[in-house]
TILOKOL-891392 format. One line per 8 residues: number of its first residue (from 1); for each residue x, z, y of C-alpha. Coordinates in Angstrom, 3 decimals, always signed. Example, Ala and Ser with C-alpha at 12.3 -4.5 7.8 and 13.67 -1.06 7.14 Angstrom:
<kelums>
1	+12.300,+7.800,-4.500  +13.670,+7.140,-1.060;
</kelums>
This chain:
<kelums>
1	+28.422,-32.301,+46.455  +31.702,-31.850,+44.590  +32.732,-35.080,+42.839  +33.199,-33.209,+39.561  +29.556,-32.135,+39.451  +28.357,-35.632,+40.397  +30.597,-37.165,+37.751  +29.423,-34.753,+35.056;
9	+25.770,-35.355,+35.894  +26.306,-39.118,+35.892  +28.113,-38.940,+32.557  +25.240,-37.049,+30.934  +22.482,-39.402,+32.061  +24.444,-42.595,+31.416  +25.302,-41.281,+27.940  +21.585,-40.751,+27.311;
17	+20.872,-44.301,+28.536  +23.620,-45.690,+26.306  +22.255,-43.816,+23.291  +18.750,-45.171,+23.902  +20.032,-48.690,+24.552  +20.643,-49.616,+20.906  +17.115,-48.681,+19.855  +15.601,-50.475,+22.828;
25	+17.688,-53.600,+22.177  +16.540,-53.761,+18.556  +12.925,-53.243,+19.547  +12.581,-55.416,+22.641  +15.442,-57.935,+22.565  +16.582,-59.052,+19.117  +13.044,-59.603,+17.852  +12.035,-61.790,+20.781;
33	+12.068,-65.568,+21.038  +15.675,-66.836,+21.441  +14.860,-68.329,+24.841  +13.686,-64.888,+26.086  +16.370,-62.684,+24.575  +18.926,-63.193,+27.343  +16.341,-62.469,+30.030  +15.149,-59.339,+28.235;
41	+18.739,-58.195,+27.730  +19.401,-58.519,+31.462  +16.175,-56.714,+32.401  +16.806,-53.900,+29.922  +20.297,-53.145,+31.223  +19.192,-53.183,+34.868  +16.324,-50.813,+34.052  +18.631,-48.474,+32.092;
49	+21.100,-48.291,+34.980  +18.286,-47.622,+37.425  +16.713,-45.000,+35.134  +20.045,-43.225,+34.714  +20.536,-43.293,+38.488  +17.080,-41.848,+39.082  +17.832,-39.118,+36.542  +21.070,-38.216,+38.303;
57	+19.380,-38.084,+41.716  +16.510,-35.924,+40.429  +18.858,-33.585,+38.549  +21.011,-33.087,+41.619  +17.929,-32.436,+43.700  +16.555,-29.864,+41.242  +19.692,-28.070,+40.129  +22.071,-28.608,+43.034;
65	+19.572,-28.669,+45.925  +20.744,-32.103,+47.082  +18.087,-33.763,+49.295  +16.492,-36.800,+47.665  +17.199,-39.042,+50.670  +20.923,-38.645,+49.973  +20.441,-40.332,+46.603  +19.551,-43.739,+48.106;
73	+23.134,-44.988,+48.220  +23.699,-43.818,+44.657  +20.618,-45.714,+43.426  +21.734,-48.856,+45.257  +25.077,-48.602,+43.479  +23.328,-48.181,+40.122  +21.173,-51.267,+40.743  +24.218,-53.339,+41.707;
81	+26.221,-52.210,+38.670  +23.168,-52.790,+36.489  +22.795,-56.287,+37.910  +26.358,-57.353,+37.130  +26.420,-55.521,+33.796  +23.084,-57.070,+32.832  +24.361,-60.559,+33.602  +27.462,-59.942,+31.506;
89	+25.513,-58.562,+28.524  +22.971,-61.384,+28.814  +25.792,-63.923,+28.575  +27.206,-62.024,+25.600  +23.748,-62.129,+23.998  +23.675,-65.880,+24.578  +27.004,-66.278,+22.761  +25.594,-64.368,+19.792;
97	+22.561,-66.658,+19.783  +24.784,-69.751,+19.864  +26.799,-68.532,+16.877  +23.650,-67.579,+14.966  +22.085,-70.963,+15.704  +25.186,-72.736,+14.396  +24.996,-70.752,+11.161  +21.239,-70.656,+10.558;
105	+20.517,-74.173,+11.881  +16.914,-73.430,+12.726  +16.085,-74.621,+16.232  +16.742,-78.276,+17.061  +13.911,-79.158,+19.458  +14.344,-79.258,+23.258  +12.849,-76.374,+25.267  +9.250,-76.792,+26.353;
113	+9.944,-75.466,+29.858  +13.155,-76.215,+31.707  +14.975,-73.606,+33.810  +17.716,-75.543,+35.657  +21.235,-74.131,+35.778  +21.321,-74.758,+39.522  +18.437,-72.329,+39.995  +20.232,-69.650,+37.983;
121	+23.403,-70.089,+40.036  +21.385,-69.946,+43.263  +19.640,-66.727,+42.264  +22.909,-65.040,+41.273  +24.631,-66.193,+44.468  +21.800,-64.958,+46.688  +21.604,-61.617,+44.868  +25.380,-61.120,+45.050;
129	+25.379,-61.958,+48.767  +22.528,-59.542,+49.403  +24.312,-56.775,+47.494  +27.512,-57.332,+49.465  +25.594,-57.101,+52.734  +23.844,-53.906,+51.601  +27.080,-52.276,+50.443  +28.931,-53.164,+53.625;
137	+26.021,-51.970,+55.738  +25.896,-48.617,+53.949  +29.660,-48.180,+54.155  +29.883,-49.035,+57.846  +26.835,-46.885,+58.675  +28.407,-43.927,+56.895  +31.677,-44.436,+58.774  +29.866,-44.586,+62.112;
145	+28.007,-41.388,+61.280  +31.256,-39.709,+60.326  +32.880,-40.933,+63.523  +30.014,-39.563,+65.579  +30.492,-36.147,+64.004  +34.259,-36.096,+64.482  +34.248,-37.223,+68.094  +35.489,-40.234,+69.947;
153	+39.160,-39.428,+70.499  +41.770,-42.094,+69.870  +42.965,-40.558,+66.620  +39.455,-40.463,+65.173  +38.766,-44.062,+66.145  +42.041,-45.209,+64.628  +41.319,-43.281,+61.448  +37.801,-44.743,+61.294;
161	+39.141,-48.270,+61.671  +41.579,-47.722,+58.840  +38.863,-46.221,+56.641  +36.481,-49.107,+57.310  +39.142,-51.695,+56.512  +40.112,-49.927,+53.301  +36.484,-49.561,+52.222  +35.711,-53.203,+52.941;
169	+38.791,-54.345,+51.045  +37.908,-52.057,+48.142  +34.300,-53.262,+48.095  +35.359,-56.928,+48.206  +37.916,-56.345,+45.451  +35.295,-54.714,+43.227  +32.730,-57.450,+43.910  +35.296,-60.193,+43.328;
177	+36.300,-58.500,+40.087  +32.689,-58.394,+38.934  +32.169,-62.036,+39.901  +35.392,-63.067,+38.157  +34.215,-61.304,+35.013  +30.913,-63.214,+35.182  +32.719,-66.513,+35.680  +34.959,-65.855,+32.676;
185	+31.985,-64.793,+30.567  +29.946,-67.843,+31.552  +32.952,-70.095,+30.951  +33.035,-68.882,+27.349  +29.389,-69.864,+26.960  +29.979,-73.262,+28.527  +32.926,-73.866,+26.234  +30.818,-73.072,+23.164;
193	+27.953,-75.288,+24.353  +30.252,-78.194,+25.226  +32.202,-77.875,+21.967  +28.986,-77.932,+19.950  +27.714,-80.992,+21.784  +30.955,-82.976,+21.775  +31.861,-82.188,+18.162  +28.446,-83.359,+16.955;
201	+28.593,-86.501,+19.113  +32.066,-87.308,+17.783  +30.725,-87.086,+14.236  +27.756,-89.268,+15.179  +30.080,-91.885,+16.686  +31.953,-91.904,+13.364  +28.726,-92.441,+11.431  +28.256,-88.846,+10.248;
209	+24.664,-87.763,+10.938  +24.774,-84.539,+8.921  +24.994,-82.127,+11.881  +22.763,-81.308,+14.805  +23.334,-79.407,+18.043  +21.840,-75.882,+18.106  +19.340,-75.445,+20.932  +19.736,-71.958,+22.407;
217	+19.288,-72.171,+26.176  +16.281,-73.424,+28.100  +18.387,-75.134,+30.758  +19.952,-78.596,+30.924  +22.264,-77.799,+27.999  +19.326,-76.972,+25.756  +17.478,-80.032,+27.007  +20.440,-82.323,+26.304;
225	+21.017,-80.711,+22.904  +17.364,-81.098,+21.929  +17.229,-84.763,+22.883  +20.586,-85.356,+21.202  +19.005,-83.998,+18.026  +16.013,-86.287,+18.530  +18.443,-89.192,+18.817  +20.239,-88.100,+15.632;
233	+16.922,-87.819,+13.798  +16.059,-91.318,+14.990  +19.423,-92.586,+13.756  +18.818,-90.901,+10.407  +15.452,-92.615,+10.151  +17.032,-95.923,+11.109  +19.783,-95.384,+8.539  +17.186,-94.749,+5.849;
241	+15.284,-97.800,+7.018  +18.425,-99.950,+6.933  +19.186,-98.712,+3.417  +15.644,-99.549,+2.386  +15.927,-102.981,+3.983  +19.231,-103.605,+2.233  +17.585,-102.715,-1.054  +14.627,-104.939,-0.167;
249	+17.061,-107.735,+0.674  +18.722,-107.439,-2.726  +15.345,-107.390,-4.438  +14.153,-110.431,-2.509  +17.364,-112.328,-3.184  +16.840,-111.647,-6.872  +13.434,-113.349,-6.612  +15.038,-116.625,-5.553;
257	+16.674,-118.952,-8.085  +20.271,-118.030,-8.863  +21.185,-121.638,-9.622  +19.254,-124.893,-9.529  +18.035,-126.175,-12.902  +19.973,-128.787,-14.821  +17.549,-131.674,-14.920  +18.540,-135.157,-16.052;
265	+18.638,-137.729,-13.310  +18.642,-135.449,-10.272  +21.140,-133.254,-8.431  +19.438,-130.218,-6.878  +20.485,-127.644,-4.261  +18.434,-125.046,-2.421  +18.903,-121.989,-0.223  +17.084,-119.598,+2.107;
273	+18.678,-117.948,+5.138  +16.651,-115.154,+6.697  +16.793,-114.273,+10.374  +16.269,-110.614,+9.413  +17.417,-108.762,+6.325  +14.234,-109.881,+4.624  +12.122,-112.928,+5.256  +9.008,-114.866,+4.428;
281	+10.523,-118.091,+3.041  +10.527,-118.899,-0.654  +11.523,-121.744,-2.925  +11.589,-122.200,-6.683  +11.858,-124.738,-9.501  +9.546,-124.953,-12.509  +9.866,-126.946,-15.723  +6.490,-128.610,-16.282;
289	+4.801,-130.020,-19.381  +5.833,-133.550,-20.326  +9.386,-133.207,-19.036  +8.322,-132.994,-15.418  +9.947,-130.836,-12.735  +8.053,-128.821,-10.146  +9.563,-127.750,-6.823  +7.809,-125.430,-4.378;
297	+8.875,-124.447,-0.864  +6.709,-121.901,+0.972  +6.736,-120.072,+4.287  +4.735,-116.928,+5.032  +3.624,-116.634,+8.648  +6.146,-114.709,+10.729  +9.311,-113.156,+9.382  +10.691,-109.759,+8.472;
305	+9.340,-107.076,+6.155  +5.658,-107.982,+6.483  +6.272,-111.625,+5.663  +8.590,-110.646,+2.811  +5.916,-108.454,+1.219  +3.306,-111.172,+1.630  +5.619,-113.780,+0.159  +6.371,-111.511,-2.807;
313	+2.645,-111.516,-3.560  +2.483,-115.289,-3.154  +5.486,-115.729,-5.453  +3.679,-113.829,-8.202  +0.753,-116.247,-7.935  +3.087,-119.272,-7.899  +4.724,-117.951,-11.073  +1.416,-117.116,-12.726;
321	-0.245,-120.426,-11.874  +2.554,-122.497,-13.366  +1.803,-121.031,-16.802  -1.568,-122.796,-16.728  -0.382,-125.961,-15.016  -2.825,-128.887,-15.109  -1.656,-130.829,-12.082  -0.594,-130.311,-8.460;
329	-4.098,-129.932,-7.002  -5.354,-127.494,-9.631  -2.141,-125.519,-9.346  -2.318,-125.100,-5.548  -6.041,-124.347,-5.654  -5.406,-121.583,-8.197  -2.640,-120.048,-6.077  -4.815,-120.299,-2.971;
337	-7.766,-118.627,-4.721  -5.813,-115.525,-5.702  -3.827,-115.342,-2.473  -6.953,-115.588,-0.301  -8.618,-112.842,-2.293  -5.676,-110.514,-1.573  -4.815,-111.426,+2.010  -7.802,-112.896,+3.833;
345	-8.478,-109.553,+5.595  -4.886,-109.310,+6.808  -4.958,-112.589,+8.702  -1.762,-113.721,+6.976  -1.316,-117.131,+5.396  +1.336,-119.124,+3.584  +2.246,-122.747,+4.142  +3.577,-124.510,+1.061;
353	+4.813,-127.853,-0.197  +4.665,-128.573,-3.922  +6.464,-131.544,-5.459  +5.958,-132.786,-9.018  +8.890,-134.973,-10.020  +8.495,-137.468,-12.904  +11.933,-139.015,-13.271  +11.270,-140.847,-16.549;
361	+8.638,-142.872,-14.694  +10.495,-142.807,-11.370  +7.466,-141.346,-9.609  +6.397,-138.168,-7.862  +3.294,-136.394,-6.611  +2.906,-133.772,-3.963  +0.484,-131.388,-2.283  +0.995,-130.303,+1.302;
369	-0.683,-127.018,+2.272  -0.135,-126.741,+6.013  +3.619,-127.081,+5.519  +6.354,-129.184,+7.057  +6.389,-132.663,+5.497  +9.145,-133.563,+3.068  +11.321,-136.622,+3.610  +12.681,-139.375,+1.380;
377	+15.889,-141.088,+2.471  +16.777,-144.411,+0.886  +20.421,-145.482,+0.880  +21.209,-148.210,+3.382  +17.848,-147.937,+5.145  +17.252,-146.500,+8.580  +13.594,-145.722,+8.051  +12.590,-142.388,+6.556;
385	+9.582,-141.921,+4.303  +7.568,-138.905,+5.362  +5.687,-137.085,+2.612  +2.811,-135.776,+4.711  -0.913,-135.544,+4.020  -3.832,-133.260,+4.771  -4.145,-129.715,+3.482  -4.544,-126.319,+5.130;
393	-2.328,-123.316,+4.495  -2.841,-121.036,+1.510  -4.740,-117.786,+1.991  -7.257,-119.073,+4.543  -10.256,-120.312,+2.519  -10.955,-119.243,-1.055  -12.376,-122.495,-2.460  -10.237,-124.926,-0.508;
401	-9.545,-128.277,-2.205  -6.127,-129.888,-1.882  -5.663,-133.658,-2.075  -2.799,-135.030,-4.153  -0.506,-137.739,-2.832  +1.890,-139.839,-4.855  +4.908,-142.078,-4.600  +6.956,-144.194,-6.971;
409	+9.972,-146.422,-7.399  +12.551,-143.659,-7.100  +16.013,-145.176,-7.083  +19.502,-143.710,-7.577  +20.992,-142.519,-4.304  +17.685,-141.568,-2.741  +17.531,-138.110,-1.173  +14.414,-135.927,-1.033;
417	+14.507,-133.034,+1.438  +11.956,-130.222,+1.587  +12.400,-127.545,+4.250  +10.676,-125.030,+6.456  +9.986,-125.194,+10.190  +12.969,-122.925,+10.853  +15.176,-126.041,+10.720  +13.218,-128.206,+13.125;
425	+12.410,-125.352,+15.537  +15.945,-123.945,+15.828  +16.791,-123.663,+19.541  +19.931,-123.786,+21.650  +20.742,-122.218,+25.032  +18.886,-125.002,+26.845  +15.750,-124.100,+24.852  +15.881,-127.462,+23.110;
433	+14.647,-127.706,+19.536  +16.823,-129.097,+16.806  +14.014,-131.477,+15.894  +13.487,-133.905,+13.045  +15.703,-136.687,+14.391  +18.895,-134.623,+14.205  +17.985,-133.723,+10.630  +17.558,-137.414,+9.792;
441	+20.906,-138.299,+11.351  +22.786,-135.596,+9.420  +21.251,-136.598,+6.095  +21.973,-140.304,+6.654  +25.591,-139.505,+7.525  +26.003,-137.481,+4.336  +23.641,-139.340,+2.009  +26.471,-140.455,-0.271;
449	+27.460,-136.843,-0.998  +25.997,-134.475,-3.566  +22.971,-132.261,-2.978  +25.043,-129.145,-2.224  +27.197,-130.988,+0.323  +24.126,-132.448,+2.039  +22.547,-129.002,+2.210  +25.710,-127.483,+3.708;
457	+25.968,-130.320,+6.237  +22.421,-129.680,+7.450  +22.956,-125.925,+7.815  +26.297,-126.448,+9.576  +24.657,-128.859,+11.999  +21.841,-126.408,+12.755  +24.272,-123.537,+13.399  +26.447,-125.718,+15.633;
465	+23.373,-126.782,+17.599  +22.284,-123.168,+18.141  +25.724,-121.998,+19.229  +25.658,-118.227,+19.682  +21.878,-118.138,+20.041  +20.272,-115.783,+17.500  +18.364,-117.244,+14.590  +14.677,-116.791,+15.412;
473	+13.127,-117.895,+12.129  +13.911,-118.107,+8.447  +15.487,-121.355,+7.271  +14.933,-122.816,+3.803  +16.004,-126.208,+2.521  +15.858,-127.880,-0.900  +17.745,-131.148,-1.440  +17.146,-133.449,-4.436;
481	+19.590,-136.322,-4.893  +18.325,-138.966,-7.337  +21.004,-140.177,-9.728;
</kelums>
């Protein structure tokens, strides 16, 4: 068949395929799921090339009386061109999807089913190798047939060798060109995917969590992008949680006394140091009827947000009960009644130590509700008076009675210390506890100083004992120096 007729026929049918392509793309490709669009684009272009090739072969058979069996090589060429063209247009479709995803910001989740990149490369490599083998086989077979027709003289053989070499070189050049085009096209996609991922990760490393990585492909890149987004969402949640905890910390700090009260005859200092941003320790001072002073130190079981919320409830009852104060026992029983009613189903409890200080009469009374004992240090004496006594924690039994204990003969220079178990149970790298004896030694060494200095000395000693070990529990201490 004259090349002009073949070219004209091919032009007509490929023009028809090109005209139909736009409508088919809009109907079957752009409306599909993003993960399927590239596959549909590839399939559509291969089918269009094959359909155009079939049309050319049939037209030549009908109008130009060309036998159908001669159209096999032409159809193989159409399939091969359709394969490489389909891959190129599929990659172009993927680039469009990446750009759209960056603008619309709709899909952030990882793909449900993973199609590894290695599989895609393997399929393309095997298909390309098969096509090369088919093309070379057809070319060599045609040359052998031509040689058989022309004869086996030396000139014909030499001409056949030259033709075969030229055809093979031409075929390899065309195939290499098609492969190079695919590599360049895929490199563009990789660059876009890597740029999206790295730019977002750079922002995340700088603390900016406003962007996410668009998930377009269902291979490793989509999988990494989706899980990167899950990480970013987790960081956003953590950031919101940290902000909430910081607010909770400020609120809880506002619930503690800003400054100790000015009370004649006693120097007072107190502080709470939480192991988390919020904690379950609490202390407060209350002016009582008759010129008395009340001091409470409490510790909700555990630490962190749960303990902080529970202690906030307990604080409200401590504050409320002091308005109807009729003595240490009645006060603690009232707090226990309301706290048990609110928290007995939660299993949480609060240990507390309440001290009623009567400086005009140089006496004091206390109630111990499952809490660490307080200590009285007398100047010049080695022995320490422990303010202990029976009493279970608050929030366990509704109608629990609390015995009251008393002491007297307070003298200037004496030091009263009320703390939580976070002091005694502080641990170092050898898993040794700080213990009560170290606390006694520090207070004796600094007993001549003011309440604030004694408090600082205790906390400094505890931190030095722990070294770089993390603080495992909240620490609260109240120091009263009798003047």
